[in-house]
C-alpha positions in Angstrom: 7.5 52.6 4.4 9.5 50.2 2.5 13.1 49.9 3.7 14.7 49.3 0.4 13.4 52.5 -0.9 15.0 54.5 2.0 18.6 55.0 0.4 19.7 57.0 3.5 19.4 53.7 5.6 21.5 51.7 3.2 25.2 53.0 2.7 27.6 51.1 0.8 29.9 51.3 3.9 27.3 49.7 6.1 27.2 46.6 3.7 30.8 45.9 2.9 32.5 43.7 5.2 30.2 44.1 8.1 28.1 40.9 7.5 25.0 43.2 8.0 23.6 42.5 4.6 22.0 39.3 5.7 20.4 41.1 8.7 19.2 43.8 6.4 17.7 41.4 4.0 16.1 39.4 6.7 14.7 42.6 8.3 13.4 43.6 5.0 11.7 40.5 4.3 10.4 40.0 7.8 12.5 36.9 8.4 14.0 36.1 11.8 17.7 36.7 11.9 20.0 33.5 11.9 22.1 32.9 14.9 25.9 33.4 14.7 27.8 30.4 13.8 29.9 31.0 16.9 26.8 30.5 19.0 26.5 26.6 19.4 23.0 25.3 19.4 21.6 21.7 19.2 19.3 21.4 16.3 17.0 18.5 17.0 15.2 17.1 13.8 11.5 16.4 14.3 11.2 14.5 11.0 9.0 11.5 10.9 10.5 8.1 10.8 9.2 5.6 8.2 7.4 2.7 10.0 9.2 -0.6 9.4 7.4 -3.4 7.5 7.8 -6.3 9.5 6.8 -10.1 9.5 4.0 -9.4 12.0 2.5 -6.9 9.7 2.3 -9.5 6.8 0.8 -12.2 9.2 -1.7 -9.7 10.7 -5.3 -10.8 9.6 -6.5 -7.2 9.2 -3.9 -5.8 7.1 -1.5 -8.6 5.9 -1.8 -11.5 3.6 -5.5 -12.3 4.7 -6.5 -8.7 3.5 -4.8 -9.2 0.2 -6.8 -12.4 -0.2 -10.1 -10.6 0.7 -9.3 -8.0 -2.0 -9.4 -10.6 -4.7 -12.6 -12.2 -3.6 -15.0 -11.6 -6.6 -12.2 -10.6 -8.9 -12.9 -11.5 -12.4 -10.4 -11.3 -15.3 -11.4 -10.9 -18.9 -10.9 -14.2 -20.6 -10.7 -12.5 -24.1 -7.6 -13.0 -25.9 -5.5 -9.8 -26.2 -6.7 -8.5 -22.9 -3.8 -9.9 -20.9 -2.3 -6.4 -20.3 -5.6 -5.0 -19.0 -5.9 -8.0 -16.7 -2.3 -7.7 -15.4 -2.9 -3.9 -14.7 -6.0 -4.8 -12.7 -4.0 -7.2 -10.6 -1.2 -4.8 -10.2 -3.6 -2.0 -9.0 -5.0 -4.4 -6.4 -1.4 -5.0 -5.1 -0.5 -1.3 -5.1 -3.7 -0.5 -3.2 -2.9 -3.2 -0.6 0.8 -2.0 -0.4 -0.7 1.6 0.3 -2.7 0.1 3.1 -0.1 -1.9 4.7 2.9 0.6 4.3 1.9 3.9 3.0 5.3 5.5 3.4 7.0 3.0 1.0 7.3 3.4 -2.7 5.7 0.3 -4.5 9.2 -0.9 -5.8 10.6 -0.6 -2.4 7.7 -2.4 -0.8 8.0 -5.3 -3.3 11.7 -5.7 -2.5 10.9 -5.7 1.3 8.1 -8.3 0.8 10.4 -10.5 -1.0 12.9 -10.5 1.7 10.2 -11.0 4.4 8.5 -13.8 2.5 11.3 -16.0 2.9 11.2 -16.0 6.5 9.8 -19.1 8.4 7.0 -17.2 10.0 5.7 -15.9 7.0 6.1 -19.0 4.9 4.1 -20.9 7.6 1.3 -18.4 7.7 1.1 -18.5 3.9 0.9 -22.2 4.0 -1.8 -22.2 6.7 -3.8 -19.7 4.5 -3.5 -21.9 1.5 -4.6 -24.9 3.6 -7.8 -23.1 4.7 -8.4 -21.9 1.2 -8.3 -25.4 0.0 -10.5 -26.8 2.7 -13.1 -24.3 2.1 -13.0 -24.9 -1.7 -13.3 -28.7 -0.9 -16.2 -28.2 1.6 -18.1 -26.0 -0.9 -17.5 -28.5 -3.7 -18.7 -31.4 -1.6 -21.8 -29.4 -0.6 -22.5 -28.4 -4.2 -22.1 -32.0 -5.3 -24.4 -33.3 -2.6 -27.1 -30.6 -3.5 -26.8 -31.6 -7.2 -27.3 -35.3 -6.3 -30.2 -34.6 -4.1 -31.9 -32.4 -6.9 -31.3 -35.3 -9.3 -32.7 -37.8 -6.8 -35.8 -35.6 -6.0 -36.6 -34.6 -9.6 -39.1 -36.8 -11.5 -37.5 -39.3 -13.8 -39.1 -38.3 -17.3 -37.1 -41.0 -19.1 -39.2 -43.6 -17.4 -42.4 -41.8 -18.6 -41.2 -41.9 -22.0 -40.6 -45.7 -21.9 -44.2 -46.2 -20.9 -45.4 -44.0 -23.8 -43.4 -46.0 -26.4 
């Protein structure tokens, strides 16, 4: 039986001034009655705290700046004039993906603001410098090995120009 259809249970006298209207609505809807304001109760909030974005997180090789560098390995931009916007979108998507991995609770704009502040710290600057040095060393090593291989191939390849001199 629906309590709202039963007019005998709901008299105007019961509703006026007694404060029972809330109780009747709560009972009708199947809600738990609220505690009176006179009853003091300590309400403890169980909300999740947003994790802090720290310098250590930026330096961390698994999720920090190293991971950002790894995300751009093999990344190629379109070298066609007029595709600058598409290239920028690709780069920003990579940054947003990294931001979500590093600090999923941050909005991207908040993440960028925080990264700008943390990037000025000495420890992050030092880590970024060491990453840059490592990158330069690996590029130098790769270019030297490529140059050595090319020289070896040139030296081991038969010289056809000498054969042409003999024929002439």
